[in-house]
MITILO-978915 format. One record per residue (C-alpha): x, y, z; residue in one letter. Coordinates in pm, whole numbers, plus 50000, padded with zeros to 5 digits. Example, Ala and Ser with C-alpha at 12.3 -4.5 7.8 and 13.67 -1.06 7.14 Angstrom:
2
512304955050780A/513674989450714S/
This chain:
82
309182193076842A/312962189076811A/313382223776663S/311482239576956W/313662220277198Y/316832233177029M/315512268877020L/314662266777392T/318092252577478M/319902279777283I/317812309677397T/316792300277752E/319442276177881V/322572288677701F/320952323177704G/322082332777353V/319652356177177K/319632381876903G/318502416777003D/318302444076736C/321242428476552G/323372423376864D/324172389577015L/323242388977384K/324382361677621I/322832354677961A/323322317678043P/321172297878285A/323072265178268L/322632240978556M/325752226978716L/325042192878561E/325202207978211Q/328932215278239Y/331452187578175N/333802174678446Q/336182203578374D/333412229478423G/333032236978052K/329932239377828A/330102246377454V/327522259077205L/328252260176831K/325812280576627M/325332304976339T/324152340576403F/323792367676137A/325592345675884G/328642340076108R/329672308376285N/330232310176659F/331652286676918E/330552299977256I/332372284777551I/331222288577910F/333572280578199Y/332382272878551N/335532258878712K/334342267579062E/331222246179001K/328702272779107K/324962271779036E/323782295478760F/322272320679001D/325702325079163Q/327552330778836L/328452363178663K/330162366878327I/333622379978411Q/335172382778067K/334312377277704A/336342377077383A/335782372777012C/338682363276785D/341042371377070G/339692406477126K/338122415577461A/334422424277449L/332522448777665E/330312432577926I/327112451078010T/324422442678263A/
């Protein structure tokens, strides 16, 4: 049961999923899931690589009002697609 809970949290709440070898991110975090600074962190392994995925919601908006504005990996900007 715990493993299903973790899988659900990662894929449906944090919105992190593998898709044909790509890592896709579409978070659905509720406002209460961010800390007081508007930050939520997920540490995980994908395709043999360790990731620390950090979400910022400093304006304290609900998930349906949020849009990913920028993304980076190892300091390099990533392309954001719909």
